[in-house]
N, CA, C, O and CB atoms as a CASP TS submission, in Angstrom:
PFRMAT TS
TARGET T0000
AUTHOR 0000-0000-0000
METHOD Language model
MODEL 1
PARENT N/A
ATOM      1  N   MET     1     -50.535 135.622 228.240  1.00  0.00           N
ATOM      2  CA  MET     1     -51.191 136.260 228.538  1.00  0.00           C
ATOM      3  C   MET     1     -51.923 136.396 228.495  1.00  0.00           C
ATOM      4  O   MET     1     -52.384 135.782 227.534  1.00  0.00           O
ATOM      5  CB  MET     1     -51.129 136.693 228.511  1.00  0.00           C
ATOM      6  N   SER     2     -52.885 137.125 229.174  1.00  0.00           N
ATOM      7  CA  SER     2     -54.726 137.076 229.882  1.00  0.00           C
ATOM      8  C   SER     2     -55.466 136.828 228.472  1.00  0.00           C
ATOM      9  O   SER     2     -54.896 136.862 227.382  1.00  0.00           O
ATOM     10  CB  SER     2     -55.515 139.001 230.802  1.00  0.00           C
ATOM     11  N   SER     3     -56.715 136.594 228.664  1.00  0.00           N
ATOM     12  CA  SER     3     -58.044 136.752 227.432  1.00  0.00           C
ATOM     13  C   SER     3     -58.440 137.044 228.419  1.00  0.00           C
ATOM     14  O   SER     3     -59.266 136.178 228.708  1.00  0.00           O
ATOM     15  CB  SER     3     -58.885 135.634 226.389  1.00  0.00           C
ATOM     16  N   THR     4     -58.367 138.022 229.471  1.00  0.00           N
ATOM     17  CA  THR     4     -60.130 139.188 229.850  1.00  0.00           C
ATOM     18  C   THR     4     -59.515 140.843 229.134  1.00  0.00           C
ATOM     19  O   THR     4     -58.501 141.538 229.086  1.00  0.00           O
ATOM     20  CB  THR     4     -60.613 139.556 232.570  1.00  0.00           C
ATOM     21  N   ILE     5     -60.433 140.822 228.838  1.00  0.00           N
ATOM     22  CA  ILE     5     -60.289 142.240 227.763  1.00  0.00           C
ATOM     23  C   ILE     5     -60.403 143.892 228.468  1.00  0.00           C
ATOM     24  O   ILE     5     -61.406 144.587 228.628  1.00  0.00           O
ATOM     25  CB  ILE     5     -61.764 142.141 226.538  1.00  0.00           C
ATOM     26  N   THR     6     -59.245 144.120 228.735  1.00  0.00           N
ATOM     27  CA  THR     6     -59.070 144.879 229.167  1.00  0.00           C
ATOM     28  C   THR     6     -60.303 146.140 229.685  1.00  0.00           C
ATOM     29  O   THR     6     -61.389 145.587 229.857  1.00  0.00           O
ATOM     30  CB  THR     6     -58.215 144.992 228.458  1.00  0.00           C
ATOM     31  N   LEU     7     -60.357 147.618 229.950  1.00  0.00           N
ATOM     32  CA  LEU     7     -61.110 148.220 230.413  1.00  0.00           C
ATOM     33  C   LEU     7     -60.381 149.050 229.736  1.00  0.00           C
ATOM     34  O   LEU     7     -60.839 150.132 230.105  1.00  0.00           O
ATOM     35  CB  LEU     7     -61.470 148.214 231.661  1.00  0.00           C
ATOM     36  N   PHE     8     -59.251 149.358 228.723  1.00  0.00           N
ATOM     37  CA  PHE     8     -59.316 150.009 227.764  1.00  0.00           C
ATOM     38  C   PHE     8     -59.721 149.762 226.270  1.00  0.00           C
ATOM     39  O   PHE     8     -59.862 150.518 225.310  1.00  0.00           O
ATOM     40  CB  PHE     8     -58.429 150.343 227.863  1.00  0.00           C
ATOM     41  N   GLU     9     -59.836 148.581 226.425  1.00  0.00           N
ATOM     42  CA  GLU     9     -60.553 147.941 225.136  1.00  0.00           C
ATOM     43  C   GLU     9     -61.286 147.605 225.434  1.00  0.00           C
ATOM     44  O   GLU     9     -61.209 146.379 225.353  1.00  0.00           O
ATOM     45  CB  GLU     9     -60.199 147.084 224.376  1.00  0.00           C
ATOM     46  N   ILE    10     -62.632 148.066 226.023  1.00  0.00           N
ATOM     47  CA  ILE    10     -63.717 147.586 225.353  1.00  0.00           C
ATOM     48  C   ILE    10     -64.081 148.597 225.587  1.00  0.00           C
ATOM     49  O   ILE    10     -65.301 148.692 225.450  1.00  0.00           O
ATOM     50  CB  ILE    10     -64.465 146.478 225.587  1.00  0.00           C
ATOM     51  N   LEU    11     -63.051 150.449 226.242  1.00  0.00           N
ATOM     52  CA  LEU    11     -63.872 151.404 226.182  1.00  0.00           C
ATOM     53  C   LEU    11     -63.448 152.276 224.458  1.00  0.00           C
ATOM     54  O   LEU    11     -64.077 153.199 223.940  1.00  0.00           O
ATOM     55  CB  LEU    11     -63.640 152.314 227.734  1.00  0.00           C
ATOM     56  N   THR    12     -61.914 151.412 223.797  1.00  0.00           N
ATOM     57  CA  THR    12     -61.912 151.836 223.134  1.00  0.00           C
ATOM     58  C   THR    12     -62.963 151.747 221.824  1.00  0.00           C
ATOM     59  O   THR    12     -63.350 152.574 220.998  1.00  0.00           O
ATOM     60  CB  THR    12     -60.985 151.719 223.206  1.00  0.00           C
ATOM     61  N   LEU    13     -63.295 149.942 222.121  1.00  0.00           N
ATOM     62  CA  LEU    13     -64.405 149.477 221.047  1.00  0.00           C
ATOM     63  C   LEU    13     -65.852 150.509 221.103  1.00  0.00           C
ATOM     64  O   LEU    13     -66.241 151.170 220.141  1.00  0.00           O
ATOM     65  CB  LEU    13     -64.884 147.713 221.465  1.00  0.00           C
ATOM     66  N   ALA    14     -66.522 150.467 222.454  1.00  0.00           N
ATOM     67  CA  ALA    14     -67.314 151.290 222.225  1.00  0.00           C
ATOM     68  C   ALA    14     -67.107 152.768 220.727  1.00  0.00           C
ATOM     69  O   ALA    14     -67.783 152.897 219.706  1.00  0.00           O
ATOM     70  CB  ALA    14     -67.356 151.677 223.686  1.00  0.00           C
ATOM     71  N   GLY    15     -65.757 153.744 221.298  1.00  0.00           N
ATOM     72  CA  GLY    15     -65.819 155.189 220.714  1.00  0.00           C
ATOM     73  C   GLY    15     -66.255 154.027 219.303  1.00  0.00           C
ATOM     74  O   GLY    15     -67.239 154.225 218.591  1.00  0.00           O
ATOM     75  N   ALA    16     -65.450 153.026 219.149  1.00  0.00           N
ATOM     76  CA  ALA    16     -64.894 152.463 217.621  1.00  0.00           C
ATOM     77  C   ALA    16     -66.934 152.371 216.992  1.00  0.00           C
ATOM     78  O   ALA    16     -67.364 152.537 215.850  1.00  0.00           O
ATOM     79  CB  ALA    16     -63.600 150.172 217.793  1.00  0.00           C
ATOM     80  N   LEU    17     -67.552 152.120 218.010  1.00  0.00           N
ATOM     81  CA  LEU    17     -68.769 151.872 217.569  1.00  0.00           C
ATOM     82  C   LEU    17     -69.437 152.998 217.939  1.00  0.00           C
ATOM     83  O   LEU    17     -70.600 152.609 217.828  1.00  0.00           O
ATOM     84  CB  LEU    17     -69.336 150.688 218.014  1.00  0.00           C
ATOM     85  N   ILE    18     -69.504 154.323 218.365  1.00  0.00           N
ATOM     86  CA  ILE    18     -70.521 154.773 218.961  1.00  0.00           C
ATOM     87  C   ILE    18     -69.815 156.081 217.809  1.00  0.00           C
ATOM     88  O   ILE    18     -70.143 157.225 218.124  1.00  0.00           O
ATOM     89  CB  ILE    18     -70.724 154.760 220.882  1.00  0.00           C
ATOM     90  N   GLY    19     -69.047 155.970 216.748  1.00  0.00           N
ATOM     91  CA  GLY    19     -67.875 156.542 215.678  1.00  0.00           C
ATOM     92  C   GLY    19     -68.657 156.276 214.355  1.00  0.00           C
ATOM     93  O   GLY    19     -68.924 156.930 213.347  1.00  0.00           O
ATOM     94  N   VAL    20     -69.011 154.445 215.029  1.00  0.00           N
ATOM     95  CA  VAL    20     -69.612 154.344 213.050  1.00  0.00           C
ATOM     96  C   VAL    20     -70.798 154.385 213.408  1.00  0.00           C
ATOM     97  O   VAL    20     -71.171 155.312 212.689  1.00  0.00           O
ATOM     98  CB  VAL    20     -69.339 152.772 211.817  1.00  0.00           C
ATOM     99  N   TYR    21     -71.453 154.163 213.827  1.00  0.00           N
ATOM    100  CA  TYR    21     -73.043 154.548 214.373  1.00  0.00           C
ATOM    101  C   TYR    21     -73.523 155.879 214.148  1.00  0.00           C
ATOM    102  O   TYR    21     -74.640 156.172 213.721  1.00  0.00           O
ATOM    103  CB  TYR    21     -73.211 154.410 215.930  1.00  0.00           C
ATOM    104  N   PHE    22     -72.661 156.611 214.443  1.00  0.00           N
ATOM    105  CA  PHE    22     -73.006 158.732 214.066  1.00  0.00           C
ATOM    106  C   PHE    22     -72.078 158.575 212.339  1.00  0.00           C
ATOM    107  O   PHE    22     -71.944 159.556 211.607  1.00  0.00           O
ATOM    108  CB  PHE    22     -71.534 160.572 215.902  1.00  0.00           C
ATOM    109  N   LYS    23     -71.603 157.334 212.015  1.00  0.00           N
ATOM    110  CA  LYS    23     -70.859 158.546 210.218  1.00  0.00           C
ATOM    111  C   LYS    23     -71.799 157.842 209.469  1.00  0.00           C
ATOM    112  O   LYS    23     -72.115 158.364 208.400  1.00  0.00           O
ATOM    113  CB  LYS    23     -68.662 158.306 209.245  1.00  0.00           C
ATOM    114  N   LEU    24     -72.613 156.196 209.933  1.00  0.00           N
ATOM    115  CA  LEU    24     -73.627 155.840 209.050  1.00  0.00           C
ATOM    116  C   LEU    24     -74.671 156.802 209.472  1.00  0.00           C
ATOM    117  O   LEU    24     -74.644 157.654 208.584  1.00  0.00           O
ATOM    118  CB  LEU    24     -74.047 154.332 209.105  1.00  0.00           C
ATOM    119  N   GLN    25     -75.470 157.101 210.234  1.00  0.00           N
ATOM    120  CA  GLN    25     -76.463 158.344 210.605  1.00  0.00           C
ATOM    121  C   GLN    25     -76.359 159.133 209.956  1.00  0.00           C
ATOM    122  O   GLN    25     -77.393 159.686 209.582  1.00  0.00           O
ATOM    123  CB  GLN    25     -76.443 158.977 211.698  1.00  0.00           C
ATOM    124  N   THR    26     -75.260 159.542 209.544  1.00  0.00           N
ATOM    125  CA  THR    26     -74.352 160.318 208.888  1.00  0.00           C
ATOM    126  C   THR    26     -74.752 160.834 206.543  1.00  0.00           C
ATOM    127  O   THR    26     -75.087 161.679 205.712  1.00  0.00           O
ATOM    128  CB  THR    26     -72.756 159.086 209.328  1.00  0.00           C
ATOM    129  N   GLU    27     -74.367 159.603 206.787  1.00  0.00           N
ATOM    130  CA  GLU    27     -74.263 159.024 205.475  1.00  0.00           C
ATOM    131  C   GLU    27     -75.897 158.304 204.619  1.00  0.00           C
ATOM    132  O   GLU    27     -76.108 158.113 203.421  1.00  0.00           O
ATOM    133  CB  GLU    27     -73.059 157.783 205.787  1.00  0.00           C
ATOM    134  N   ILE    28     -76.954 158.015 206.035  1.00  0.00           N
ATOM    135  CA  ILE    28     -78.215 158.261 205.725  1.00  0.00           C
ATOM    136  C   ILE    28     -78.932 159.128 205.532  1.00  0.00           C
ATOM    137  O   ILE    28     -79.948 159.263 204.850  1.00  0.00           O
ATOM    138  CB  ILE    28     -78.672 157.945 206.187  1.00  0.00           C
ATOM    139  N   GLY    29     -78.030 160.115 206.550  1.00  0.00           N
ATOM    140  CA  GLY    29     -79.347 161.602 206.233  1.00  0.00           C
ATOM    141  C   GLY    29     -78.501 162.260 204.855  1.00  0.00           C
ATOM    142  O   GLY    29     -79.078 163.112 204.180  1.00  0.00           O
ATOM    143  N   LYS    30     -77.013 161.781 204.466  1.00  0.00           N
ATOM    144  CA  LYS    30     -77.599 162.572 202.864  1.00  0.00           C
ATOM    145  C   LYS    30     -77.843 161.966 201.207  1.00  0.00           C
ATOM    146  O   LYS    30     -77.958 162.329 200.036  1.00  0.00           O
ATOM    147  CB  LYS    30     -76.471 163.687 202.531  1.00  0.00           C
ATOM    148  N   LEU    31     -77.817 160.599 202.237  1.00  0.00           N
ATOM    149  CA  LEU    31     -79.094 159.971 200.708  1.00  0.00           C
ATOM    150  C   LEU    31     -80.367 160.363 200.815  1.00  0.00           C
ATOM    151  O   LEU    31     -80.947 161.030 199.958  1.00  0.00           O
ATOM    152  CB  LEU    31     -79.442 158.188 200.540  1.00  0.00           C
ATOM    153  N   LYS    32     -80.971 159.878 202.111  1.00  0.00           N
ATOM    154  CA  LYS    32     -82.330 160.340 202.015  1.00  0.00           C
ATOM    155  C   LYS    32     -82.174 161.661 201.193  1.00  0.00           C
ATOM    156  O   LYS    32     -82.852 161.721 200.167  1.00  0.00           O
ATOM    157  CB  LYS    32     -83.039 160.547 203.493  1.00  0.00           C
ATOM    158  N   GLY    33     -81.538 162.511 201.436  1.00  0.00           N
ATOM    159  CA  GLY    33     -81.930 164.389 200.799  1.00  0.00           C
ATOM    160  C   GLY    33     -81.216 164.556 199.565  1.00  0.00           C
ATOM    161  O   GLY    33     -81.124 165.702 199.125  1.00  0.00           O
ATOM    162  N   ARG    34     -80.456 163.163 198.641  1.00  0.00           N
ATOM    163  CA  ARG    34     -79.998 162.248 197.351  1.00  0.00           C
ATOM    164  C   ARG    34     -81.404 162.668 196.859  1.00  0.00           C
ATOM    165  O   ARG    34     -81.800 163.518 196.062  1.00  0.00           O
ATOM    166  CB  ARG    34     -79.556 160.313 197.522  1.00  0.00           C
ATOM    167  N   ILE    35     -82.234 161.388 197.944  1.00  0.00           N
ATOM    168  CA  ILE    35     -83.344 160.837 197.290  1.00  0.00           C
ATOM    169  C   ILE    35     -84.573 161.855 196.079  1.00  0.00           C
ATOM    170  O   ILE    35     -84.956 161.826 194.909  1.00  0.00           O
ATOM    171  CB  ILE    35     -84.087 160.289 198.627  1.00  0.00           C
ATOM    172  N   ALA    36     -84.838 162.935 197.784  1.00  0.00           N
ATOM    173  CA  ALA    36     -86.043 163.477 197.898  1.00  0.00           C
ATOM    174  C   ALA    36     -84.989 164.135 196.185  1.00  0.00           C
ATOM    175  O   ALA    36     -85.369 163.970 195.025  1.00  0.00           O
ATOM    176  CB  ALA    36     -86.713 164.563 199.685  1.00  0.00           C
ATOM    177  N   MET    37     -83.904 164.725 196.562  1.00  0.00           N
ATOM    178  CA  MET    37     -83.950 166.202 195.187  1.00  0.00           C
ATOM    179  C   MET    37     -84.190 164.907 193.904  1.00  0.00           C
ATOM    180  O   MET    37     -85.107 164.958 193.084  1.00  0.00           O
ATOM    181  CB  MET    37     -81.705 167.583 194.858  1.00  0.00           C
ATOM    182  N   LEU    38     -83.483 164.145 193.949  1.00  0.00           N
ATOM    183  CA  LEU    38     -83.936 163.269 192.503  1.00  0.00           C
ATOM    184  C   LEU    38     -85.495 162.786 192.368  1.00  0.00           C
ATOM    185  O   LEU    38     -86.018 162.633 191.264  1.00  0.00           O
ATOM    186  CB  LEU    38     -83.013 161.753 192.423  1.00  0.00           C
ATOM    187  N   GLU    39     -85.868 162.664 193.038  1.00  0.00           N
ATOM    188  CA  GLU    39     -87.176 162.195 193.642  1.00  0.00           C
ATOM    189  C   GLU    39     -88.204 164.042 192.186  1.00  0.00           C
ATOM    190  O   GLU    39     -88.744 164.082 191.080  1.00  0.00           O
ATOM    191  CB  GLU    39     -87.112 162.402 196.462  1.00  0.00           C
ATOM    192  N   LYS    40     -87.902 164.900 193.124  1.00  0.00           N
ATOM    193  CA  LYS    40     -88.763 166.325 192.549  1.00  0.00           C
ATOM    194  C   LYS    40     -88.002 166.734 191.591  1.00  0.00           C
ATOM    195  O   LYS    40     -88.360 167.762 191.015  1.00  0.00           O
ATOM    196  CB  LYS    40     -89.006 167.649 193.577  1.00  0.00           C
ATOM    197  N   GLN    41     -86.456 165.901 191.045  1.00  0.00           N
ATOM    198  CA  GLN    41     -86.171 165.687 189.126  1.00  0.00           C
ATOM    199  C   GLN    41     -86.802 165.074 188.242  1.00  0.00           C
ATOM    200  O   GLN    41     -86.777 165.338 187.040  1.00  0.00           O
ATOM    201  CB  GLN    41     -85.093 165.045 188.693  1.00  0.00           C
ATOM    202  N   GLU    42     -87.813 163.645 189.119  1.00  0.00           N
ATOM    203  CA  GLU    42     -88.139 163.054 188.037  1.00  0.00           C
ATOM    204  C   GLU    42     -89.425 164.335 188.402  1.00  0.00           C
ATOM    205  O   GLU    42     -89.579 165.281 187.629  1.00  0.00           O
ATOM    206  CB  GLU    42     -88.312 161.144 187.911  1.00  0.00           C
ATOM    207  N   LEU    43     -89.764 164.272 188.910  1.00  0.00           N
ATOM    208  CA  LEU    43     -91.275 164.929 188.397  1.00  0.00           C
ATOM    209  C   LEU    43     -91.381 166.538 187.528  1.00  0.00           C
ATOM    210  O   LEU    43     -92.300 167.031 186.874  1.00  0.00           O
ATOM    211  CB  LEU    43     -92.225 165.167 189.951  1.00  0.00           C
ATOM    212  N   GLN    44     -90.265 166.949 187.805  1.00  0.00           N
ATOM    213  CA  GLN    44     -89.639 167.513 186.978  1.00  0.00           C
ATOM    214  C   GLN    44     -89.432 166.766 185.275  1.00  0.00           C
ATOM    215  O   GLN    44     -90.064 167.522 184.538  1.00  0.00           O
ATOM    216  CB  GLN    44     -88.474 167.717 187.769  1.00  0.00           C
ATOM    217  N   VAL    45     -89.107 166.165 184.824  1.00  0.00           N
ATOM    218  CA  VAL    45     -88.986 165.467 184.200  1.00  0.00           C
ATOM    219  C   VAL    45     -89.748 165.326 183.283  1.00  0.00           C
ATOM    220  O   VAL    45     -89.705 165.771 182.136  1.00  0.00           O
ATOM    221  CB  VAL    45     -88.826 164.806 184.660  1.00  0.00           C
ATOM    222  N   MET    46     -90.815 164.386 184.034  1.00  0.00           N
ATOM    223  CA  MET    46     -92.102 164.294 183.112  1.00  0.00           C
ATOM    224  C   MET    46     -92.615 164.960 182.521  1.00  0.00           C
ATOM    225  O   MET    46     -92.630 165.000 181.291  1.00  0.00           O
ATOM    226  CB  MET    46     -92.945 164.048 183.434  1.00  0.00           C
ATOM    227  N   SER    47     -93.554 166.140 183.819  1.00  0.00           N
ATOM    228  CA  SER    47     -93.639 167.234 183.454  1.00  0.00           C
ATOM    229  C   SER    47     -93.168 168.681 181.844  1.00  0.00           C
ATOM    230  O   SER    47     -93.731 169.470 181.085  1.00  0.00           O
ATOM    231  CB  SER    47     -93.222 167.252 184.489  1.00  0.00           C
ATOM    232  N   MET    48     -91.727 168.134 182.222  1.00  0.00           N
ATOM    233  CA  MET    48     -91.153 168.092 180.415  1.00  0.00           C
ATOM    234  C   MET    48     -91.350 167.569 179.826  1.00  0.00           C
ATOM    235  O   MET    48     -90.852 167.742 178.714  1.00  0.00           O
ATOM    236  CB  MET    48     -90.185 167.948 179.887  1.00  0.00           C
ATOM    237  N   LEU    49     -92.212 166.518 180.050  1.00  0.00           N
ATOM    238  CA  LEU    49     -92.077 165.316 179.343  1.00  0.00           C
ATOM    239  C   LEU    49     -93.658 165.190 178.090  1.00  0.00           C
ATOM    240  O   LEU    49     -93.810 164.826 176.923  1.00  0.00           O
ATOM    241  CB  LEU    49     -91.973 163.951 180.737  1.00  0.00           C
ATOM    242  N   GLU    50     -94.675 165.803 179.345  1.00  0.00           N
ATOM    243  CA  GLU    50     -95.942 165.875 179.134  1.00  0.00           C
ATOM    244  C   GLU    50     -96.156 166.665 178.375  1.00  0.00           C
ATOM    245  O   GLU    50     -96.777 166.228 177.407  1.00  0.00           O
ATOM    246  CB  GLU    50     -96.611 166.021 179.999  1.00  0.00           C
ATOM    247  N   LYS    51     -95.856 168.007 178.332  1.00  0.00           N
ATOM    248  CA  LYS    51     -95.918 169.219 177.817  1.00  0.00           C
ATOM    249  C   LYS    51     -95.275 169.108 176.486  1.00  0.00           C
ATOM    250  O   LYS    51     -95.760 169.813 175.601  1.00  0.00           O
ATOM    251  CB  LYS    51     -95.328 170.209 178.695  1.00  0.00           C
ATOM    252  N   LEU    52     -94.066 168.194 176.125  1.00  0.00           N
ATOM    253  CA  LEU    52     -93.313 168.096 174.979  1.00  0.00           C
ATOM    254  C   LEU    52     -93.963 167.088 174.267  1.00  0.00           C
ATOM    255  O   LEU    52     -93.421 166.550 173.301  1.00  0.00           O
ATOM    256  CB  LEU    52     -91.901 167.838 175.193  1.00  0.00           C
ATOM    257  N   VAL    53     -95.940 166.548 174.963  1.00  0.00           N
ATOM    258  CA  VAL    53     -96.259 164.822 174.037  1.00  0.00           C
ATOM    259  C   VAL    53     -96.970 166.194 173.419  1.00  0.00           C
ATOM    260  O   VAL    53     -96.551 166.377 172.276  1.00  0.00           O
ATOM    261  CB  VAL    53     -97.419 162.832 174.816  1.00  0.00           C
ATOM    262  N   VAL    54     -98.284 167.598 173.996  1.00  0.00           N
ATOM    263  CA  VAL    54     -98.697 167.472 174.040  1.00  0.00           C
ATOM    264  C   VAL    54     -98.521 168.642 173.279  1.00  0.00           C
ATOM    265  O   VAL    54     -99.593 169.133 172.926  1.00  0.00           O
ATOM    266  CB  VAL    54     -99.054 166.946 174.744  1.00  0.00           C
ATOM    267  N   SER    55     -96.950 169.588 172.705  1.00  0.00           N
ATOM    268  CA  SER    55     -96.585 169.972 171.670  1.00  0.00           C
ATOM    269  C   SER    55     -96.242 169.085 169.997  1.00  0.00           C
ATOM    270  O   SER    55     -96.265 169.347 168.795  1.00  0.00           O
ATOM    271  CB  SER    55     -95.654 170.520 172.252  1.00  0.00           C
ATOM    272  N   VAL    56     -95.920 167.853 170.976  1.00  0.00           N
ATOM    273  CA  VAL    56     -95.694 166.957 169.640  1.00  0.00           C
ATOM    274  C   VAL    56     -97.268 166.857 168.817  1.00  0.00           C
ATOM    275  O   VAL    56     -97.329 166.914 167.589  1.00  0.00           O
ATOM    276  CB  VAL    56     -95.067 165.167 170.161  1.00  0.00           C
ATOM    277  N   ASP    57     -98.530 166.699 169.711  1.00  0.00           N
ATOM    278  CA  ASP    57     -99.110 166.171 169.511  1.00  0.00           C
ATOM    279  C   ASP    57    -100.055 167.312 168.338  1.00  0.00           C
ATOM    280  O   ASP    57    -100.603 167.023 167.274  1.00  0.00           O
ATOM    281  CB  ASP    57     -99.423 165.540 170.708  1.00  0.00           C
ATOM    282  N   GLU    58     -99.977 168.348 168.890  1.00  0.00           N
ATOM    283  CA  GLU    58    -100.456 169.844 168.082  1.00  0.00           C
ATOM    284  C   GLU    58     -99.411 170.038 166.788  1.00  0.00           C
ATOM    285  O   GLU    58     -99.953 170.542 165.804  1.00  0.00           O
ATOM    286  CB  GLU    58    -100.256 171.442 169.288  1.00  0.00           C
ATOM    287  N   LEU    59     -98.364 169.796 166.682  1.00  0.00           N
ATOM    288  CA  LEU    59     -97.795 169.210 164.973  1.00  0.00           C
ATOM    289  C   LEU    59     -97.906 169.198 164.571  1.00  0.00           C
ATOM    290  O   LEU    59     -97.621 169.764 163.516  1.00  0.00           O
ATOM    291  CB  LEU    59     -97.538 168.640 164.261  1.00  0.00           C
ATOM    292  N   LYS    60     -99.227 167.637 165.319  1.00  0.00           N
ATOM    293  CA  LYS    60     -99.095 165.881 164.142  1.00  0.00           C
ATOM    294  C   LYS    60    -100.738 166.977 163.231  1.00  0.00           C
ATOM    295  O   LYS    60    -101.182 166.762 162.103  1.00  0.00           O
ATOM    296  CB  LYS    60     -99.816 163.093 165.563  1.00  0.00           C
ATOM    297  N   LEU    61    -101.309 168.206 164.377  1.00  0.00           N
ATOM    298  CA  LEU    61    -102.467 167.946 163.962  1.00  0.00           C
ATOM    299  C   LEU    61    -102.324 169.368 162.313  1.00  0.00           C
ATOM    300  O   LEU    61    -102.885 169.559 161.234  1.00  0.00           O
ATOM    301  CB  LEU    61    -103.797 168.178 165.557  1.00  0.00           C
ATOM    302  N   LEU    62    -101.285 169.949 163.088  1.00  0.00           N
ATOM    303  CA  LEU    62    -101.208 171.388 161.872  1.00  0.00           C
ATOM    304  C   LEU    62    -100.266 170.695 160.514  1.00  0.00           C
ATOM    305  O   LEU    62     -99.848 171.438 159.625  1.00  0.00           O
ATOM    306  CB  LEU    62    -100.043 173.186 162.737  1.00  0.00           C
ATOM    307  N   LEU    63    -100.050 169.446 160.499  1.00  0.00           N
ATOM    308  CA  LEU    63     -99.070 168.872 159.375  1.00  0.00           C
ATOM    309  C   LEU    63    -100.580 167.936 158.646  1.00  0.00           C
ATOM    310  O   LEU    63    -100.446 167.231 157.646  1.00  0.00           O
ATOM    311  CB  LEU    63     -97.327 167.645 160.171  1.00  0.00           C
TER
END
């Protein structure tokens, strides 16, 4: 057995590396989308909590 790498092995490795790169880029894109969605939801929750605090303060004044 020779210890040299054949052209077929080099092409196979290159193809695998390119495939992994594109798969990781796709996953990164999905994660960025999820982060944006979670940040938007966080802002909505904070807004709702602020409204709740105002309502509770109004109830305290009525009591």
